[in-house]
N, C-alpha and C positions, 0 to 999 in steps of 0.2 A: 212463268212458273218453272223453277229448276227441276230438271229431270233426275230421278234416282235410278241408278242402274239395278236391274234385277239380278243380283248376284246369287243365283239359285244354288250354285255348287259350293258356295262358301257357307252355307247353312250348316249348323252343327249336326254331327252324326246322330241320327235318331231312328235308325232302322236296324234290323238284324244284320249279322255279319255277312251272311251269304251274299254273293254277287247278284244273284237273281232277285233277292228281296231288295237290295239296294236300288236296282234298276226300276223295280215296281214302285218304290216309295220315293219318287223324285220330288224334291221340294217345290214350293211354289215358284212361279216364274215371273209374276207381274208385280213389280214394285213393292214387294213386302218390306215395310219400313223397319221391321225388327230383325231382318236377316243379317245385317252387318252393323247393327247399332252398337255392339260392344264386343270386347274380347274376353268376356267371361267364359269360364270353363263350360264345355258341353254338359247338359244336364245328365246325359246317359253315360258320362265318363265313369268307367268302373273303378278308376283309381280313387282311393280315399284321399282327401285333401292333405291329411297328415303324411301319407306316404309320399305324395308328390313334394311336399315341403322338405321332408327328410332327404329325399334324393337330390333336390335342388341344393340343399345345404352341403351335402357330400361333394357335389360337383363344384360348388363355389370354393370349398376348401381345397379340392384337387387342383383347380386352376390357380388358386393362390399359392399353393406349394410349388407348382410347376414353375411359376415365375418369381418365387421368393428370392432367387439368386440373381435377379437381373436389375434390381433397383439402383445399384451403384455402378452399373455399366456406363462407360464413358461416352463422350461424343465421337462420332465417326463421319468420315467422308464429307457429304454435303452439309453436315452439321457445322463444319468449320466456317464455311463462307456464308451460310444462311443464318447461323445463330452466333457462334463465338466471335467472329470478326465483324459482325454486322452492328454498326453503331446505332442504327435506327430502332432496334428492339430494346435499347437501354433507357428509353423514355416512354412512359405511357402516353405522353402528349402526342406521340407520333401515330397513335391508333387511327385517328381519322385520315391521316395521310396515307396509310396502307390502302384504304379503300378508294381514295382518289387517284392512286397510282403515283403519288409524289414521293413516298418513302420507298426505299429499295427493299426488295425481297432477299437479294443476295448481293454481296460485294463484288461478285464476278459478273461482269456485263452479260455474257452469253447465258447466264443462269437466271436472269431477272424475269421471272414469270409473274403472273398475277394470282396470288393466294393470300389475300388480306386477312382472312379469318385465321389462317395458320400463323401468320406473322403476329397477329394480335395475341394468340395463345402463348407465343414465345415471349412477347413483351410482358405478359402477366407473370409467366414463370420467372423472368429476370427480376421483376419487382418483388416477388415473393421470396426468391432465394437471395436477393441482393447481389446477384452475380451469376456465375455459371457453375452452380452445384448440380451435377448430373442427376442426383436423386430427385430433386424437385421436378425436373423435366420428365424423368421416367415415371414418377408417380402420376403426374398429370396425364401422360399418354395412357397409362394403365387404367385410369378411371374412365377415360373414353372407351377403352376396350371392354371394361366391365359393363358399362351402360349399353354398349352394342349387344353383348351377350344376352342381357336381360330383355332388350327389345326383340331380339331374334326369337326368344322363347314365346313372347306374346304373338309375334307374327306367325310362327310355325304352328302354334296351337290352332289358330284360325284356319290355316291352310290344310293342316293334316286332319282336322275335324271332319273333313269330307270323306275320309276313308277309314277312320278308326274311332272307337269309343275311348281309346287311350291316347288321345291327342297330346295331353299334357306330358305324359311319360315319354312318348315318342319324341316330342319337341325337346325335352330335357336331354334325351340321349343324343340327338343330333347336335345340339348346341354344346354339349360336353365334348363331343369329338372335335368340333370346330375350335372350341376354346383351348383344347390341349394339343391341337395339331402343330407340329414343329414348323411348318411353313409359315404360320402366322407369327412365330417368334422373330422372323426376319423383318417384320413390320413393327411389332411392339418394341423391339430393342432399338430400332433405328429412329431416333427422335424426330428427325426431319420428315420421316414418312408417317408422322401422326396424321398427315393429310389423308392417307388412305383410310384410316380409322374414322376420321370425321366424315369422309365421303360415304362409307358404309353405314354409319349411324344415321346420316341424313336420308339415305335411300330406304333403309328399313323402317325408320320412323314415318317417312312420307307414305309408304304403302299401308302401314297400320292406320294412319289418319284417314286415308282414302277408304279403307274397308269400313271404318267406323261411320263415315259419312260419305258414301259414294256419289259425289257430284263433280261436275267438270271443274268448278271453282271451289277451293276449300283450303284448309290449313296444310294439306299435303304439299301444295305449291310453295308455301312459305318454308317448310322443312327442306324441300329440294333446293330452293334458291340459297338458303343460308349455308347448306353444305357445299354448294357450288363455290362459295367464297373460300372454302377450305381446300377444295381441289376440283378442277374443271370436269373430271370424269363423272361427277354426280349428274351431269346432264343426261346420262344414259338411263336415269330413272324414268324419263319420259317415254321412250320406246318400251321399256320394261313394263310400265303401267299399261300401255296399249296391249301388250301381249297378255298381261294378267286379265284384263277385261275381256279380251277375246276368248281366252280359255275358260273363264269361270262365269260365262253368261249363257243362258239358254237361247235356242233358236238355230236357224240355218247358218251356214258359214257366212253368207253375205250379210245377214242381219247382225251376227256377232261382230263382223268386221266393221260394219257401220256404227254399231254401238261403241266399239273400241275407239274409233276415230272421234266420235262425238264426246266421249268421256275424257280422252287423252289430249285433245287438241290444245287446250290451254297450257298443259305441261310441255307439250312439244313446242309451242310458240314461245313460251318463256325461256325454255332451254336454249332455243335458237337465238333469242335476243341476248341472253346472258353470254353465249359463246361469242357473239359479235362484239358486244360491249367490252368483254374482258380482252378480246383481241386488240381493241383500240387502246385499252389501258395498259397493255403489256408493252414494255419498252422495246424500241426497235432493235436494241442490241441483242435481244433474246434470240438464241439459235439452238434449235433442238438437235439437228444432225445434218451432216453433209451426205449421208447415204442416199443413193438414188431411190426414189419412191418405189419403183418397180422391184428393185432387189429386196428392199425391206418387206414389201407386201408378199413376195414369193417365199420369204423365209418364215412368215408368221404362221402358216398352217402347221409347220413342224414345231414351232414354239408352243402353239396352243396344245398340240398333242403332248408335248413335254409337260406342260402345266397340268394337264389331265392326269398323266401318269404320276406326277408328284403328289397329287391328292391322295393316291393310294400307297405310294412308297416314296418318301422324300429322303433319299440317301445321299444326294449329291448337292445339297444346298450350298450356295456360295454367295458371298456379299457382292461379288463382281464376276459374273460368269464370263467364260471365254467361248460361249456359243457363237459359232461363225456364221456369217451370212451365206446364203446359198449362192453358187456361182452363176446359176441360170436354170433353164428348164431341164438340162441334162442331169442336174443334181437329184439323186433319188429321194432326198428328203422332201423335195417339193411334192412329189407324187404320193409319198407315204403320208405327208401331212394333209394333202387334199383328200386322200382316201379316208383318213380319220374324220375329217369334217363331213364327208359324205355319210359316213356311218352315224355320226352325231345327228346329222339332219334327218336321217331315216328313223333314228330312235325318237327324235322329237315328234316327227310326223305320226309314228305308231302310237306314242303315248297320248298325243293330243286328240286322237280319235276315240279314245277310251276314257270314259268319265272318271273311273277310279284312278287312272294313271296321269291325270292332268296336272297334279302337283309335281310329278316327275318332269313332265314336259316344261312346266314353268321354271323349275330349277335349272334345267338345261339351257333354257332361253336366257335366264339371268346370267349364267356363267358366260355364255358367248357374248351377249350384249355388253356386259361389264368389261370385257376384254377389248372391245372394238377400239376405244381411244388409243390403246397402246399396241394393238395387234391388228392393224389394218394397213392403210396406204399412207399414213402420216408417220414418217421416219423419226425415230428417237435415237439418242446417242448410243444406247445399247439395244440390240435386237431382243434381248430377254433379260428380265430382272425378277428375282424371286419375290420381292415385295408386291409385284403387280398381281399376284394371285389372291391377295387378301380379300378384296371386295368381290371378285368373281366366285370365290369359294363359298360365299353365303348361299348362292343358288345351288352349287354342286352338292353341298351337304344336305340341303333340303331334298334334292333329287335322290340322293343315296338313301336317306332315311325312309322316304316314301316307297322307293323301289324294294328295299330289303323287307319292309313290313308286308307289302303286298305279296311278295314271294313266300315269305314265311307263314303268312296268315292262311294260305291255301292248305287245307287238310289239317291244320293245327288249331285254327280258331284264333280269335283276337287275344285271349289271355295268354295262351302258350307262346304266341308270336312275340308279344311285348316282353314276356319274361325271358325268352331266348335272346332277344336283342339286348336287353339290359345285362344279362349274364355275359354276352359276347363283348359288351362295352368294357367290362372290367379288365381283361388282358389287353385289349386293343388300346383302351385309354391309358393304361399303365405304361405300355410301350411308347405311345405318343408323348406322354408326359416326360418320360425318361429322355426321349430325343429332344424335347423342348428344353429341358434342363441343360442338356449338353450344348445346344445352340446358344443358350444364354451364356454359358461359360466361354464359348467362342467369341461372343460379342463383348466380353468383359473389358479388354484393353485393345489398343491399336495393334500391339504386337500379336496377341492371340487371334484377332480377327484376320489380319492380313497374312499371317502364317497359314491359317486355314485356307484362305483364298488362293494364295500362291501354290499351295499343294493341290487344290482341287481345280484350279483354273490356270495352269502353267502357261497358257498361250495368251493370257490377259496381261498386257504390258503395264496397265495402270495398277493392277493388283500387285505385280512384282515390285513396281516402284513404291507403292505404299508400304509394303513390307520392308523395303529398304529404308524408308523414312523412319519406321519404328526402330530399326537397328541403329540408324544414325542418331536418333534421339538419346540413346544410351551410350554413345561413343564408339560403336562398332563400325568404324568407317570402312574398313576393308570389306566386310560382309555387305554393307550398304552399297558400296560402289559396284560390287559384283551384280547386285540386283538391279541397280540403275542402268548398268551397261546392257544387261539382258532386256530390260524394258526398252532401252533405246533401239535395240535391234528389231524389236517387234513394232515399235512406234517411232519411226525415224523423224516424223514431223511433230513430235510431242514436245512442246516448250518446257513443260514441267520436268521431263526427264533430263534435258540439258541443264536446267537450273540445278537439279539435285546432284548431277555428276560434278558440276562445278563446286558445289558446297562440300561434297564428300572429299574432293581433291584438296580443297582448302583445309579441311580437317586433317588430312594426311600430310599437309605441308608441301604440296606440289608447287612448282614454279607459278608465279602470278600470270605469266604469259599463257600458260596452258589453261589455267583456270578461267582467265578472261575470255579466251576463245570460245569456251562453252557458254559463258554468259552472253556474248555477242550473238552467238547462234540462237540462243533462247529469245533474245530480243527480235531477231529476224523472224522467228516462228510465231511470235506473239502478235497475231493479227487481230483477234477479236477481244482479247483481254490482255492488259499490260503486265502479265505475270513475269516475263523476263525482265521488263523494265524495273519493276520494284525490287527484285532480288539483286539485279546488277547494280542498281543505284545504292542499295544498302551496303554492298561490298565496297563500292567506290567511296562511300562516306566514311567507312571504317579506315580507309587508307588516306583520308583527308583530301580526297580529290573532289572537293565540293562542286567546283564548276562543271566537271564531267558528270557528276551525279545529277545536278540540276538539269543539264542538257538532256540526259536520258529520261528523267522524270517528265520533262515538258513534252517529249515525244510520246510518252505513255499517256499523258493527259489528253492528247489528241485522239487517242483510241477510246478512252473512257473518261468523260468529263465528271463522272460521279465517283471516281475512285478515291475513297477516303484515305487509303494507305498512301497514295501519291501526295495528296495534300499534306498529310502529316510529315512525310519525308521531306517535302519541299520546305516546309516551315523549319524543320530541324537543320537543314543545310543552310538556309538563309540566316538562321540564328547563329550557326557556327561561323558564318562570314561577318556577323555583326550587322547585317542589313535588316533592321527591325521594320523598316518601311515595307520591304517585300514580305516579311512575316505577316504584317497586318493585312496587306492586300490579298495574300494567299488565304488567310483566315476568312476574310470577307467573301472571297470566291467560294470557299468550301461551305460557308454558312448558307449560300443560296441553294446548295444541294441538301444540307443537313441543318435546317434552321433552328432546331431544338437541341442541338448538341452542346452540352455544357462544357466539354473540353475545348471545343473551338471557340466558344464565347470567352473562356478564360484566357486562351492564347491571344485572342484579339485584344482583350483589355490590357494584357501584359505588354503586347507589342506597341500598342498605341501610347502606353505610358513611357516606354523606353525609346520610341522613335524620336528623332530630332524634330523640333517644331520650327 
């Protein structure tokens, strides 16, 4: 017989507001089947349904207005190699291949991770738009975001019903702040980071499903696994579920810990299995970072503290931060960060021991656990990234809402407390919305985004280079070259910077020998991805140095056998030489990597027709 968890503290608020009466009127503790059977509003919720619906409508309009100027924002950064230049998302027939790991997530070998659901959504967008119309992709991401906000209201209603008869209104206030928060604009605008939204949707939905039917095996496991295919960070739902059960179950600490383990072990097991399987399906070319694990780990306490501060005041958002790694234990940021984590731990401990504060404890735990995949001992390319706050902030906004209500409710009563919070939300929400509108404007074009990044993150060589690219795109080669040179000084081993210096010099009419020296250095630096090879070969082809271009491309193909760009350039060079047999053999080789590609099939048919028999 399946065991049902006695989620006593998730019962709806059905007692007087005073703390003493709450403690006297503890809900039932033994397997009450009605405790978590639905997410319907608490019976004693003093808010009229019509009032709640009006407030919900106002919030929906506010969020819609805050993001009204983002729908035509263009592709940026990883969007180029994951979406725009990725031939595999151009055919819906490739969807099964995304899940088997046979279709590429990115055209850049080091970036080929395993996110088949995300790739599937991009393939659907491409089919709907008939190409790369940003509006289609932005609308799709925004619909995921709206769904997440609706689910958060449902989840928060249930959790906050333990402390207030106004759970619906308090939930709406919390979700409004989250929905308008400018930090989240960094994810909503960044199409490739739809993965973070999918992950958050999956985690929130999974917890709702568990609360409705609290058993070890259930639909919550399906929701978790589906979202894991969008982004691996969703595996953190499993330990989050264990913390939830521990906090919201009656009994001694040992009994609660035992219940938490018995209820969460299937989620923990499946999360572990998924992590292993996705590791097997991730191409060996994938490379997260060369940063030493110890240095990355020592930096993360300060990063987490920065994220926490950004929740309350996000004045320095940047698409590509220049947050520097700590140098060692002598760096004061290490100790400041560890001190912050110690304070966070003490806050969690204090809240977890007090029944009415356990929603706060759970929100803090969610925040920390959701950050662990990116803020622990597994080094990533950037020590800090603003879009990484999206999923963790779900927990932090829950903790803030519960804490503010509990503080204001003392001496004021439930009605005055909720009215005060709703009134405070008006100026705070207005300011947050204005900041979100401004961030949307920043994300509008490549030039606006990277100008903002270069200004806020002047020590980030990649940000400087990308702003230079935006200038080169409109023919401002002198300005572009200046930014490329600055980027090269900060990142002397960065192949992209060498490539772009060469291209800018070419635009300025510099001598070929000088230009070629930068291309050759880019080839030398292109160890994991043949970036230097493709651009150098393209330059050689334009100078009709076909044999040299083919030689460079063949070197690049040894680095990445799945490079679509190299195959296309090889065919173009062989065609220029009139060697249709080589065109055909190259097309066949490319089709082993991209079997559903219509362009390759067309090139093969053409080559076979023109090749001598």
